[in-house]
C-alpha positions as CSV (number, residue, x, y, z in Angstrom):
1,M,-50.6,-3.2,-24.6
2,S,-47.1,-2.2,-25.7
3,Y,-46.0,-2.6,-29.4
4,E,-43.3,-5.1,-28.2
5,M,-46.0,-7.3,-26.7
6,I,-48.2,-7.1,-29.8
7,A,-45.2,-8.1,-31.9
8,L,-44.5,-11.0,-29.6
9,L,-48.1,-12.2,-29.7
10,M,-48.1,-12.0,-33.5
11,F,-45.0,-14.2,-33.7
12,A,-46.3,-16.6,-31.1
13,S,-49.7,-16.9,-32.8
14,M,-48.0,-17.6,-36.1
15,M,-45.7,-20.3,-34.6
16,A,-48.7,-22.0,-32.9
17,M,-50.7,-22.2,-36.1
18,L,-47.8,-23.5,-38.1
19,I,-47.2,-26.3,-35.6
20,S,-50.9,-27.2,-35.9
21,G,-50.2,-28.1,-39.5
22,Q,-51.9,-25.1,-41.3
23,R,-50.5,-23.9,-44.7
24,V,-47.6,-21.6,-44.4
25,F,-48.9,-18.7,-46.6
26,A,-52.4,-18.9,-45.0
27,V,-51.0,-18.6,-41.5
28,I,-48.6,-15.8,-42.2
29,G,-51.2,-13.8,-44.2
30,F,-54.0,-14.3,-41.7
31,V,-51.9,-13.2,-38.7
32,A,-50.7,-10.1,-40.7
33,V,-54.1,-9.0,-41.9
34,A,-55.8,-9.7,-38.5
35,A,-53.2,-7.7,-36.7
36,S,-53.4,-4.8,-39.1
37,L,-57.2,-4.6,-38.8
38,L,-57.0,-4.7,-35.0
39,L,-54.3,-2.1,-34.9
40,W,-55.4,0.4,-37.7
41,G,-59.0,-0.4,-38.4
42,D,-60.3,-0.1,-42.0
43,G,-57.0,1.3,-43.1
44,G,-55.3,-2.0,-42.4
45,S,-57.4,-3.6,-45.1
46,Q,-55.2,-2.0,-47.7
47,L,-52.1,-3.9,-46.4
48,G,-52.7,-7.0,-48.5
49,F,-53.4,-5.0,-51.7
50,S,-50.3,-2.9,-51.1
51,A,-48.1,-6.1,-50.6
52,A,-49.6,-7.6,-53.8
53,M,-48.7,-4.5,-55.9
54,K,-45.2,-4.4,-54.4
55,L,-44.8,-8.1,-55.3
56,M,-46.0,-7.5,-58.9
57,K,-43.5,-4.7,-59.3
58,W,-40.6,-6.8,-58.0
59,Y,-38.9,-7.3,-61.3
60,P,-36.0,-9.6,-60.2
61,L,-38.7,-12.1,-59.1
62,L,-39.1,-13.1,-62.7
63,T,-36.0,-15.2,-62.2
64,L,-38.0,-17.6,-60.0
65,P,-40.3,-19.2,-62.7
66,L,-37.5,-19.1,-65.3
67,F,-35.0,-21.0,-63.1
68,V,-37.7,-23.5,-62.1
69,Y,-38.7,-24.0,-65.7
70,M,-35.1,-24.7,-66.7
71,G,-34.7,-27.4,-64.1
72,Y,-37.9,-29.2,-64.9
73,M,-37.4,-29.0,-68.7
74,L,-34.1,-30.8,-68.2
75,S,-35.7,-33.3,-65.9
76,E,-38.8,-34.0,-68.0
77,S,-36.9,-34.3,-71.2
78,G,-34.7,-37.1,-69.8
79,I,-31.4,-35.1,-70.0
80,A,-30.9,-35.6,-66.2
81,E,-31.4,-39.4,-66.7
82,D,-28.7,-39.4,-69.4
83,L,-26.4,-37.8,-66.8
84,Y,-27.1,-40.5,-64.3
85,R,-26.3,-43.2,-66.8
86,M,-23.0,-41.5,-67.5
87,F,-22.2,-41.5,-63.7
88,H,-23.5,-45.0,-63.4
89,V,-21.0,-46.4,-65.9
90,W,-18.0,-44.3,-64.9
91,M,-18.4,-44.7,-61.1
92,G,-19.9,-48.2,-60.9
93,S,-16.6,-50.1,-60.4
94,L,-16.1,-48.4,-57.0
95,G,-17.6,-49.5,-53.7
96,G,-20.4,-47.1,-53.2
97,G,-19.7,-45.7,-56.7
98,L,-23.4,-45.4,-57.7
99,A,-24.1,-43.4,-54.5
100,I,-21.1,-41.2,-55.4
101,G,-22.5,-40.8,-58.9
102,T,-25.9,-39.8,-57.4
103,I,-24.2,-37.0,-55.3
104,L,-22.4,-35.8,-58.5
105,L,-25.7,-35.8,-60.3
106,M,-27.2,-33.7,-57.6
107,V,-24.4,-31.2,-57.9
108,V,-25.1,-30.9,-61.7
109,I,-28.9,-30.6,-61.1
110,S,-28.2,-28.0,-58.5
111,A,-26.2,-26.0,-61.0
112,I,-29.0,-25.9,-63.5
113,N,-32.0,-25.5,-61.2
114,G,-31.4,-23.6,-58.0
115,L,-34.0,-25.5,-55.9
116,S,-33.8,-28.7,-53.9
117,V,-37.2,-29.9,-55.1
118,A,-36.0,-30.9,-58.6
119,G,-33.0,-32.7,-57.2
120,M,-35.2,-34.7,-54.8
121,A,-37.6,-35.6,-57.5
122,I,-34.9,-36.8,-59.9
123,G,-33.0,-38.7,-57.1
124,A,-36.1,-40.4,-55.8
125,T,-37.5,-41.4,-59.2
126,I,-34.3,-42.2,-61.2
127,A,-31.5,-43.0,-58.7
128,L,-33.3,-44.6,-55.8
129,P,-35.0,-47.5,-57.6
130,E,-31.7,-48.3,-59.4
131,L,-29.7,-48.2,-56.2
132,L,-32.2,-50.5,-54.4
133,R,-32.1,-52.9,-57.3
134,R,-28.3,-53.0,-57.1
135,G,-28.4,-54.1,-53.5
136,Y,-27.4,-50.7,-51.9
137,D,-28.4,-50.2,-48.2
138,K,-31.7,-48.4,-48.2
139,I,-30.9,-46.2,-45.3
140,M,-27.6,-44.9,-46.7
141,I,-28.9,-44.1,-50.1
142,T,-32.0,-42.4,-48.7
143,G,-29.7,-40.1,-46.8
144,V,-27.5,-39.5,-49.9
145,I,-30.5,-38.4,-52.0
146,Q,-31.9,-36.1,-49.3
147,A,-28.6,-34.5,-48.5
148,G,-27.5,-34.2,-52.1
149,S,-30.7,-32.6,-53.1
150,S,-30.3,-29.9,-50.5
151,L,-27.3,-28.6,-52.4
152,G,-29.7,-27.0,-54.8
153,I,-30.2,-24.0,-52.5
154,L,-26.5,-23.4,-52.1
155,V,-24.8,-24.1,-55.5
156,P,-25.5,-21.3,-58.1
157,P,-28.0,-20.4,-59.5
158,S,-29.6,-20.7,-56.1
159,V,-33.0,-19.2,-56.0
160,V,-32.7,-18.8,-52.2
161,L,-29.6,-16.7,-52.6
162,V,-31.4,-14.5,-55.2
163,L,-34.2,-13.8,-52.7
164,Y,-31.6,-13.2,-49.9
165,G,-29.8,-10.8,-52.2
166,M,-33.0,-8.8,-52.7
167,I,-33.7,-8.6,-48.9
168,A,-30.1,-7.9,-47.8
169,R,-29.4,-5.7,-50.8
170,Q,-26.3,-7.6,-51.7
171,P,-25.2,-8.4,-55.3
172,V,-26.5,-11.7,-56.5
173,G,-23.4,-12.5,-58.5
174,A,-21.3,-12.2,-55.4
175,L,-23.7,-14.4,-53.4
176,W,-23.7,-17.1,-56.2
177,L,-19.9,-17.1,-56.3
178,A,-19.8,-17.3,-52.5
179,G,-21.8,-20.5,-52.6
180,V,-19.5,-22.3,-55.0
181,V,-16.7,-23.4,-52.8
182,P,-18.9,-24.2,-49.7
183,G,-21.2,-26.2,-52.0
184,L,-18.4,-28.2,-53.6
185,L,-16.8,-28.6,-50.1
186,M,-20.1,-30.1,-48.8
187,A,-20.5,-32.4,-51.8
188,G,-16.9,-33.5,-51.3
189,L,-17.5,-34.3,-47.7
190,F,-20.6,-36.3,-48.6
191,I,-18.5,-38.3,-51.1
192,L,-15.8,-38.8,-48.5
193,Y,-18.3,-40.2,-46.0
194,V,-19.7,-42.6,-48.6
195,V,-16.3,-43.8,-49.6
196,V,-15.1,-44.4,-46.0
197,R,-18.4,-46.0,-45.0
198,C,-18.4,-48.4,-48.0
199,R,-14.8,-49.2,-47.4
200,L,-15.6,-50.2,-43.8
201,Q,-18.8,-52.0,-44.7
202,P,-18.6,-53.1,-48.4
203,N,-22.1,-54.6,-48.3
204,L,-23.7,-51.2,-48.0
205,G,-22.6,-50.2,-51.6
206,P,-21.4,-53.1,-53.7
207,P,-19.7,-52.3,-57.0
208,L,-21.4,-53.2,-60.3
209,P,-20.6,-56.7,-61.6
210,A,-17.7,-56.8,-64.1
211,G,-20.0,-57.9,-66.9
212,E,-22.2,-54.8,-66.6
213,R,-19.5,-52.2,-66.4
214,S,-17.3,-53.7,-69.2
215,M,-17.6,-51.3,-72.1
216,P,-15.2,-50.2,-74.8
217,L,-13.4,-47.0,-73.9
218,A,-14.9,-45.3,-77.0
219,D,-18.4,-46.0,-75.7
220,K,-17.5,-44.7,-72.3
221,L,-16.1,-41.5,-73.8
222,R,-19.3,-41.1,-75.8
223,L,-21.3,-41.3,-72.7
224,L,-19.4,-38.2,-71.4
225,S,-21.3,-36.2,-74.0
226,A,-24.3,-36.4,-71.7
227,G,-22.6,-33.8,-69.6
228,I,-21.9,-31.3,-72.4
229,L,-25.4,-29.9,-72.7
230,P,-25.9,-29.2,-69.0
231,L,-22.4,-27.7,-68.8
232,A,-23.1,-25.5,-71.8
233,I,-26.4,-24.3,-70.3
234,F,-24.8,-23.5,-67.0
235,L,-21.9,-21.6,-68.6
236,A,-24.3,-19.7,-70.9
237,M,-26.5,-18.6,-68.0
238,T,-24.0,-17.8,-65.3
239,G,-21.1,-16.8,-67.5
240,L,-23.0,-14.1,-69.3
241,F,-24.3,-12.7,-66.1
242,L,-21.0,-12.7,-64.2
243,M,-19.2,-11.1,-67.2
244,G,-21.9,-8.3,-67.2
245,F,-23.4,-9.1,-70.6
246,T,-26.8,-9.9,-69.1
247,S,-28.9,-8.9,-66.1
248,L,-30.0,-11.5,-63.6
249,V,-33.5,-11.8,-65.2
250,E,-32.0,-11.9,-68.7
251,S,-29.6,-14.6,-67.5
252,S,-32.5,-16.8,-66.2
253,A,-34.2,-16.3,-69.6
254,V,-31.1,-17.5,-71.3
255,G,-31.0,-20.6,-69.1
256,A,-34.7,-21.4,-69.8
257,L,-34.3,-20.9,-73.6
258,A,-31.1,-23.0,-73.6
259,A,-32.8,-25.8,-71.7
260,T,-35.7,-25.8,-74.2
261,L,-33.2,-25.8,-77.2
262,A,-31.3,-28.7,-75.5
263,A,-34.5,-30.7,-75.3
264,A,-35.2,-29.9,-79.0
265,V,-31.7,-30.9,-80.0
266,K,-32.3,-34.3,-78.3
267,R,-35.6,-34.6,-80.1
268,R,-37.5,-34.8,-76.8
269,L,-39.4,-31.5,-76.9
270,T,-42.8,-33.2,-77.0
271,L,-46.2,-31.9,-75.9
272,R,-46.1,-34.2,-72.8
273,V,-42.7,-32.7,-71.8
274,I,-43.9,-29.1,-72.3
275,H,-47.2,-29.7,-70.4
276,A,-45.4,-31.4,-67.5
277,T,-42.7,-28.7,-67.3
278,V,-45.2,-25.8,-67.5
279,T,-47.5,-27.4,-64.9
280,K,-44.8,-28.1,-62.4
281,T,-43.3,-24.7,-62.9
282,L,-46.6,-23.0,-62.3
283,L,-47.2,-25.0,-59.1
284,I,-43.8,-24.2,-57.6
285,T,-43.9,-20.6,-58.6
286,C,-47.4,-20.0,-57.2
287,M,-46.3,-21.6,-53.9
288,F,-43.4,-19.2,-53.7
289,M,-45.4,-16.2,-54.7
290,W,-48.1,-16.9,-52.0
291,I,-45.5,-17.3,-49.3
292,I,-43.7,-14.1,-50.3
293,L,-47.0,-12.1,-50.6
294,A,-48.0,-13.2,-47.1
295,A,-44.6,-12.5,-45.7
296,L,-44.6,-9.0,-47.1
297,C,-47.8,-8.3,-45.3
298,F,-46.4,-9.7,-42.1
299,G,-43.2,-7.8,-42.4
300,A,-45.1,-4.5,-43.0
301,V,-47.0,-4.9,-39.8
302,F,-43.9,-5.9,-37.9
303,D,-41.9,-3.0,-39.3
304,G,-44.8,-0.6,-38.5
305,L,-44.7,-1.7,-34.9
306,G,-40.9,-1.0,-34.7
307,A,-40.2,-4.6,-34.0
308,V,-37.0,-4.7,-36.0
309,K,-35.4,-1.9,-33.9
310,A,-36.7,-3.5,-30.7
311,I,-35.2,-6.9,-31.6
312,E,-31.9,-5.3,-32.5
313,G,-31.9,-3.4,-29.2
314,F,-32.8,-6.6,-27.3
315,F,-30.0,-8.7,-28.8
316,I,-27.3,-6.1,-28.8
317,G,-28.1,-4.2,-25.6
318,D,-30.3,-6.3,-23.2
319,L,-28.7,-9.7,-23.6
320,G,-25.1,-8.5,-23.4
321,L,-23.8,-11.1,-25.7
322,G,-20.8,-10.8,-28.0
323,P,-21.1,-10.7,-31.8
324,W,-20.1,-14.4,-32.3
325,E,-22.5,-15.5,-29.5
326,L,-25.3,-13.6,-31.2
327,L,-24.5,-15.1,-34.6
328,I,-24.6,-18.6,-33.2
329,L,-27.9,-17.9,-31.4
330,M,-29.4,-16.6,-34.7
331,Q,-28.2,-19.8,-36.5
332,L,-29.8,-22.0,-33.8
333,T,-33.0,-20.0,-34.3
334,Y,-33.0,-20.9,-38.0
335,L,-32.4,-24.5,-37.2
336,V,-35.4,-24.7,-34.9
337,M,-37.7,-22.8,-37.3
338,G,-36.5,-25.1,-40.2
339,T,-38.2,-28.1,-38.6
340,F,-41.6,-26.7,-39.6
341,L,-40.9,-23.9,-42.1
342,D,-39.3,-24.1,-45.6
343,D,-36.3,-21.9,-46.5
344,T,-38.3,-19.3,-48.4
345,A,-40.7,-18.8,-45.5
346,M,-37.8,-18.4,-43.0
347,L,-36.0,-16.0,-45.4
348,V,-38.9,-13.6,-45.9
349,I,-40.1,-13.8,-42.2
350,V,-36.9,-13.8,-40.1
351,A,-34.1,-12.6,-42.5
352,P,-35.5,-9.0,-42.6
353,L,-35.2,-9.0,-38.8
354,F,-31.7,-10.6,-38.5
355,V,-29.9,-9.1,-41.6
356,P,-29.8,-5.6,-40.1
357,L,-28.6,-7.0,-36.9
358,V,-25.8,-9.0,-38.6
359,G,-24.7,-5.8,-40.4
360,A,-24.7,-3.9,-37.1
361,L,-22.5,-6.5,-35.6
362,G,-19.9,-5.9,-38.4
363,F,-20.2,-9.2,-40.2
364,D,-20.0,-9.5,-44.0
365,L,-23.6,-9.9,-45.4
366,V,-22.4,-12.0,-48.4
367,W,-20.7,-14.5,-46.0
368,Y,-23.7,-14.5,-43.7
369,G,-25.9,-15.4,-46.7
370,V,-23.9,-18.6,-47.2
371,L,-24.1,-19.4,-43.5
372,Y,-27.9,-18.8,-43.6
373,T,-28.2,-21.1,-46.6
374,I,-26.2,-23.9,-45.1
375,T,-28.3,-23.7,-41.9
376,C,-31.4,-24.0,-44.1
377,Q,-29.9,-27.1,-45.7
378,I,-29.5,-28.6,-42.2
379,A,-33.0,-27.6,-41.2
380,Y,-34.3,-29.1,-44.4
381,I,-33.3,-32.7,-43.3
382,T,-33.6,-32.4,-39.5
383,P,-36.3,-34.5,-37.8
384,P,-39.0,-34.3,-36.9
385,F,-40.5,-32.0,-39.5
386,G,-37.7,-31.3,-42.0
387,Y,-39.1,-30.4,-45.4
388,N,-37.0,-32.9,-47.3
389,L,-38.0,-35.7,-45.0
390,F,-41.6,-35.5,-46.1
391,L,-40.8,-35.0,-49.7
392,M,-38.8,-38.3,-49.5
393,R,-41.6,-40.1,-47.8
394,A,-44.0,-39.0,-50.5
395,M,-41.8,-40.3,-53.3
396,A,-40.0,-43.3,-51.7
397,P,-41.1,-46.9,-52.3
398,P,-43.2,-48.7,-49.6
399,Q,-40.2,-50.6,-48.2
400,I,-38.6,-47.3,-47.0
401,A,-40.4,-46.3,-43.8
402,L,-40.5,-42.9,-42.1
403,A,-38.2,-44.3,-39.4
404,D,-35.7,-45.3,-42.1
405,I,-35.8,-41.8,-43.5
406,Y,-35.2,-40.2,-40.1
407,R,-32.2,-42.5,-39.4
408,S,-30.7,-41.9,-42.9
409,V,-30.1,-38.2,-42.4
410,V,-28.2,-38.4,-39.1
411,P,-24.6,-38.8,-40.5
412,F,-25.3,-36.2,-43.2
413,V,-26.6,-33.7,-40.7
414,A,-23.2,-34.2,-38.9
415,V,-21.4,-33.6,-42.2
416,M,-23.4,-30.4,-42.8
417,V,-22.7,-29.1,-39.3
418,L,-19.0,-29.7,-40.0
419,A,-19.2,-27.8,-43.2
420,L,-21.0,-24.9,-41.4
421,A,-18.3,-24.8,-38.8
422,L,-15.6,-24.7,-41.4
423,V,-17.2,-21.8,-43.3
424,T,-17.9,-20.0,-40.0
425,A,-14.3,-20.4,-38.8
426,F,-12.8,-19.7,-42.3
427,P,-14.9,-17.0,-44.0
428,D,-12.5,-17.0,-47.0
429,L,-14.0,-20.3,-48.1
430,A,-17.0,-18.2,-49.1
431,L,-15.4,-14.8,-49.7
432,W,-12.3,-15.8,-51.7
433,L,-14.1,-16.3,-55.1
434,P,-16.2,-13.2,-54.9
435,G,-13.1,-11.3,-54.0
436,Q,-11.3,-12.5,-57.1
437,V,-14.1,-11.5,-59.4
438,Y,-15.6,-8.5,-57.7
439,G,-12.6,-7.3,-55.6
440,R,-14.6,-7.6,-52.4
């Protein structure tokens, strides 16, 4: 059997097992180890050990638990809830104002966490019950929370872009800056959709009653202080890194320490908060580590078979497609895979195959990192098996059915596709800011 056929069988076996509902890390690791034993005998047993040692020596990976810790500390200590109250008061007079405030909250949470999980948890537990109580349409606000939480993997400090930078060997600072304008553009498009929809159908997002939003200006201004701590944490973390005073790992440590100090300043650093933050950080970090470990094994076998070069030759030579046609084909592949894989699994399985191809086609790898991340966002909320769909189902109240969750994301998927098309057609949307700072 040819090496190309072996690689194809490995990939097909992995896809079949994933569709059957098996755990991602178990499927990837099993296929990798089984293939290595069949190909190389007893020597293949060292593959898993070698991958584990490589992972343990991957120093930049320390950023993962630190960024996750930072986000959960702000969430568990109630600082995120303070932010929502600020948006609640300032935006409540508008039609759909609380939904707009929820999107803005998601942008802030994204800027202090780097993952979509924390944004989804905060939106589903804080914003969703309040919006339902205020008479907002359940389908619209369910879509708002799912789409808004997906911004966490695009707006810096995105953990996904950190991992992409390691794989593509691109500077993380440039990738973070490249995600700023597209992330804000997408958030702006979400807000525009909510404003237009609530203008056409006011019953979907009624404004707060005058009695509830009447508050002295001094009190309203005092509420703005809720945004000072998260802003200070974000500036301390990313500012020191972008100015070259700290490394990436040191920057994540600064963010984690700043979040802890913020909770202490608010007198909310209790044993309950510490226990919940550490427990959730450990769960998320272990999930990522297992997936990356399994993917390293899989990638080692794939690379040993020469599959990367074979795929590159197939796309560039055999198919006879142009660079832009190949780029669109790769993005469609990510969309399909995203229906049953999370962004990290896609990144560590497929990106090592596609990134060299993108470079060979002459595209900027920083720009492609943003395209990849936006595509992951779309895949996250695309039925039938989008990752965020099931997170929302697990956290939503009983009156929101799975069918409602599927319906809610349709307009937001359209908005994301529009944002992806804009960034694809106008690369400077992603590359302008890195160019100003790094001279790219």
